[in-house]
C-alpha positions in Angstrom: -36.4 -21.6 10.8 -37.0 -25.3 11.1 -34.4 -27.3 12.9 -32.8 -30.3 11.0 -34.0 -33.7 12.2 -30.4 -34.7 13.0 -30.5 -32.2 15.9 -27.4 -30.5 14.4 -27.6 -26.7 14.3 -25.3 -24.4 12.4 -24.8 -20.6 12.2 -24.9 -18.0 15.0 -26.2 -18.9 18.4 -29.9 -18.2 18.7 -32.2 -17.3 21.5 -34.1 -20.3 22.9 -31.4 -22.9 22.1 -29.2 -24.7 24.6 -25.5 -24.2 24.7 -22.6 -25.7 26.8 -20.2 -23.4 28.6 -16.9 -25.0 29.6 -14.6 -23.4 32.1 -10.7 -23.7 32.3 -11.0 -26.7 34.5 -13.2 -28.6 32.0 -16.4 -28.2 34.0 -19.4 -28.0 31.7 -22.6 -25.9 32.3 -25.7 -26.4 30.2 -27.6 -23.1 29.6 -30.7 -22.2 27.5 -30.2 -18.8 25.9 -32.8 -16.1 26.7 -32.7 -12.4 25.9 -31.8 -10.3 29.0 -30.9 -13.3 31.1 -27.6 -13.8 33.0 -25.6 -17.0 33.7 -24.3 -16.6 37.2 -21.0 -18.1 38.3 -18.8 -17.7 41.4 -16.6 -15.4 39.4 -19.4 -13.2 38.2 -22.1 -13.4 35.6 -22.2 -13.7 31.8 -25.0 -12.0 29.9 -26.9 -14.1 27.5 -27.1 -11.2 25.1 -23.3 -11.5 24.7 -23.8 -15.0 23.4 -26.9 -14.6 21.2 -25.7 -13.9 17.7 -22.2 -15.0 18.4 -20.6 -17.8 16.4 -20.3 -21.2 17.9 -16.9 -21.7 19.5 -16.7 -18.2 20.9 -15.1 -17.4 24.3 -17.2 -15.6 26.8 -15.7 -13.9 29.9 -17.5 -13.5 33.2 -17.4 -10.2 35.1 -14.6 -11.7 37.3 -12.5 -12.5 34.2 -12.9 -16.3 33.9 -13.1 -17.5 30.3 -15.8 -20.0 29.1 -15.7 -21.7 25.7 -19.3 -21.8 24.2 -20.5 -24.6 22.0 -23.8 -26.2 21.1 -24.0 -29.5 22.9 -23.2 -32.7 21.2 -25.7 -35.6 21.5 -23.4 -37.2 24.0 -23.3 -34.0 26.1 -27.1 -33.5 25.8 -28.0 -37.0 27.0 -25.9 -36.7 30.2 -27.1 -33.2 31.1 -30.8 -33.2 30.0 -33.6 -33.4 32.6 -34.2 -37.0 33.7 -36.7 -39.1 35.6 -34.9 -42.4 35.3 -31.2 -43.2 34.9 -30.1 -42.9 31.3 -28.2 -45.4 29.2 -24.8 -43.6 29.0 -23.1 -42.8 25.7 -20.4 -45.6 26.0 -23.2 -48.2 26.2 -25.4 -46.5 23.6 -22.6 -46.5 21.1 -22.1 -50.3 21.5 -25.8 -50.9 21.3 -26.1 -49.0 18.0 -23.0 -50.7 16.5 -23.6 -54.3 17.7 -27.3 -54.3 16.8 -26.4 -52.8 13.5 -28.9 -49.9 13.6 -29.2 -48.4 10.1 -31.2 -45.7 8.3 -34.7 -47.0 7.7 -34.6 -49.7 10.3 -37.7 -50.6 12.3 -36.8 -50.7 15.9 -38.6 -51.7 19.1 -37.5 -50.2 22.4 -39.0 -51.0 25.8 -38.1 -49.0 28.9 -37.8 -45.5 27.5 -36.8 -43.9 30.8 -35.6 -40.3 30.0 -35.2 -40.9 26.3 -31.4 -41.0 26.0 -31.3 -44.2 23.9 -34.3 -43.0 21.9 -32.3 -40.0 20.8 -29.5 -42.1 19.6 -31.8 -44.5 17.8 -33.8 -41.8 16.1 -30.7 -40.1 14.8 -29.5 -43.5 13.4 -32.7 -44.6 11.7 -33.6 -41.2 10.3 -36.9 -40.1 8.8 -37.3 -43.3 6.8 -37.1 -45.6 9.9 -39.6 -46.3 12.6 -39.0 -46.4 16.4 -41.7 -48.0 18.6 -40.9 -47.0 22.2 -42.8 -48.5 25.1 -42.8 -47.0 28.6 -45.0 -48.0 31.5 -44.7 -44.8 33.5 -46.5 -41.7 32.2 -44.2 -39.3 34.0 -41.1 -40.9 32.4 -42.8 -40.9 29.0 -43.5 -37.2 29.4 -39.9 -36.4 30.2 -38.6 -38.5 27.3 -40.9 -36.7 24.9 -39.8 -33.3 26.0 -36.1 -34.3 25.8 -36.6 -35.6 22.2 -38.5 -32.6 21.1 -36.0 -30.2 22.7 -33.1 -31.9 20.9 -34.7 -32.2 17.5 -36.6 -29.0 17.6 -40.0 -30.6 17.6 -41.7 -34.0 17.2 -39.7 -36.6 15.3 -41.9 -38.2 12.5 -40.2 -41.6 12.9 -41.1 -41.9 16.7 -44.1 -43.8 18.0 -44.1 -43.4 21.8 -46.6 -45.8 23.5 -47.6 -45.8 27.1 -48.1 -49.2 28.7 -46.6 -52.6 29.5 -44.8 -54.1 26.5 -46.4 -57.6 26.9 -50.0 -56.3 27.0 -49.7 -53.4 24.6 -47.2 -54.6 22.0 -48.4 -54.0 18.4 -48.2 -56.5 15.6 -45.8 -54.4 13.5 -42.7 -56.4 12.4 -39.4 -55.0 13.6 -35.8 -55.5 12.6 -34.2 -54.7 15.9 -35.3 -54.8 19.6 -33.7 -53.3 22.7 -35.1 -54.1 26.2 -34.0 -51.9 29.1 -36.0 -53.1 32.0 -35.9 -55.1 35.3 -37.1 -58.4 33.9 -36.5 -58.6 30.1 -37.0 -62.4 30.3 -40.8 -61.7 30.8 -40.9 -60.1 27.3 -39.0 -62.6 25.2 -42.0 -64.4 23.9 -43.8 -61.2 22.9 -40.7 -59.7 21.2 -39.9 -63.0 19.5 -43.3 -62.8 17.7 -42.6 -59.5 16.0 -38.8 -59.6 15.6 -38.0 -60.6 12.0 -35.8 -63.7 11.4 -32.2 -62.6 11.5 -33.1 -59.5 13.6 -31.0 -58.6 16.6 -32.1 -58.3 20.2 -30.2 -56.4 22.9 -31.1 -56.6 26.6 -29.6 -54.0 29.0 -29.5 -55.0 32.6 -27.7 -53.7 35.7 -26.9 -56.8 37.9 -25.2 -60.1 37.5 -28.5 -61.8 38.7 -30.4 -60.2 35.8 -27.6 -61.1 33.4 -27.7 -64.8 34.3 -31.5 -65.1 34.2 -31.8 -63.3 30.9 -29.2 -65.4 29.2 -30.7 -68.7 30.5 -34.2 -67.5 29.5 -33.0 -66.9 26.0 -31.6 -70.4 25.9 -34.8 -71.9 27.2 -36.8 -70.0 24.6 -35.0 -71.8 21.8 -35.7 -69.3 19.1 -32.5 -67.2 19.5 -28.8 -67.8 19.0 -26.5 -68.4 21.9 -26.5 -65.1 23.8 -23.4 -63.1 24.4 -23.0 -60.9 27.6 -20.6 -58.0 27.7 -19.6 -55.1 29.9 -17.8 -52.0 28.8 -15.9 -49.3 30.6 -14.2 -46.1 29.4 -11.1 -44.5 30.8 -9.8 -41.0 30.1 -6.1 -40.2 30.2 -4.3 -37.0 31.2 -1.2 -36.3 29.1 0.8 -33.1 29.7 4.5 -33.1 29.3 5.9 -35.9 31.5 2.7 -36.2 33.4 0.9 -39.1 31.7 -1.6 -40.9 33.9 -5.2 -42.1 34.0 -7.7 -39.2 34.2 -10.5 -38.8 36.7 -13.2 -39.2 34.1 -13.1 -43.0 34.1 -16.6 -44.6 33.6 -16.7 -48.1 35.1 -19.7 -50.4 35.5 -23.1 -49.0 34.3 -24.7 -52.1 33.0 -24.5 -55.4 31.1 -25.3 -55.8 27.4 -26.7 -59.1 26.1 -26.8 -59.7 22.3 -28.5 -62.4 20.3 -30.2 -63.0 16.9 -33.7 -64.3 16.1 -33.8 -67.6 14.4 -36.3 -68.4 11.7 -39.8 -68.9 13.1 -40.4 -72.6 14.0 -36.6 -73.2 14.2 -35.1 -74.4 17.5 -31.6 -73.5 18.5 -29.1 -76.4 18.1 -27.8 -77.9 21.3 -24.6 -76.4 22.6 -21.5 -78.5 22.0 -19.8 -77.1 25.1 -21.4 -78.5 28.3 -22.2 -76.2 31.2 -19.7 -76.0 34.0 -20.2 -78.6 36.8 -22.7 -77.3 39.3 -23.9 -74.5 37.0 -27.5 -75.8 37.3 -27.2 -77.5 40.7 -29.8 -78.0 43.4 -29.5 -74.4 44.6 -30.3 -73.0 41.1 -34.0 -71.9 40.8 -34.0 -70.1 37.4 -34.9 -71.3 33.9 -33.2 -74.5 33.0 -32.3 -75.3 29.3 -33.8 -78.6 28.1 -30.4 -80.2 27.6 -29.5 -79.8 31.2 -30.5 -82.8 33.4 -32.4 -82.1 36.6 -30.3 -83.1 39.5 -31.9 -85.0 42.4 -30.9 -83.3 45.7 -31.4 -86.6 47.5 -28.5 -88.2 45.6 
């Protein structure tokens, strides 16, 4: 039976697919079902044969009497428990990337820095079979892990995915794209290449981890001149515990994972208008060694 390209499966649990077992304390365990196998816990084992053929949402009990709720993993659960070679873009950031770059069915998307394939999964589900995702990864081992994760989730190769091995600047194709997402150490090195293929009005998102990368990327976008004034954001997510009178922040808070930078491509040959708001005094002082927008005067350290 062919799996749907959305990665959503229905009907009884089947051998070979992955399920999530959640214990009474909310701890989750990812298990691939295999006939005759046993999932071992500190409170006894659970036979896979008891789960195969059972409806999703069943409760399985270990030999020691502990109950586990059994569901197929959601995309959010799959991306944080799947095998990885590189740190993944977490669901809270992936959700904002998809929304703020306006990913839609049929979109042509460029992604650089595939890592373990977490964002690729979100993008492929959003663009569907009619879209196209061009993913670039420099490391062959990371590309292999990403490919296996994508094929595991979707049940096979996704027809909209074009995974390319190599450096983006030297291997980028000439296919026009509507959206671009850069998840790499130095996204400013790829702005010229991406700007050549990103359609006017297209959106660019850069995902970086440090404030140094944040500042240099935003200044490089200003220097390029072919993009709108970039916006940098950071998102956190906080769980809450609410039971009777005990209402307090939970332990599942997710703080800093990275910074997201958003901008739009101007028409080719168009230069971004000068900012009406002047930079803060000292923003580009003598100690600053990064890219300097053309409207910022060079200060003489001798003065």
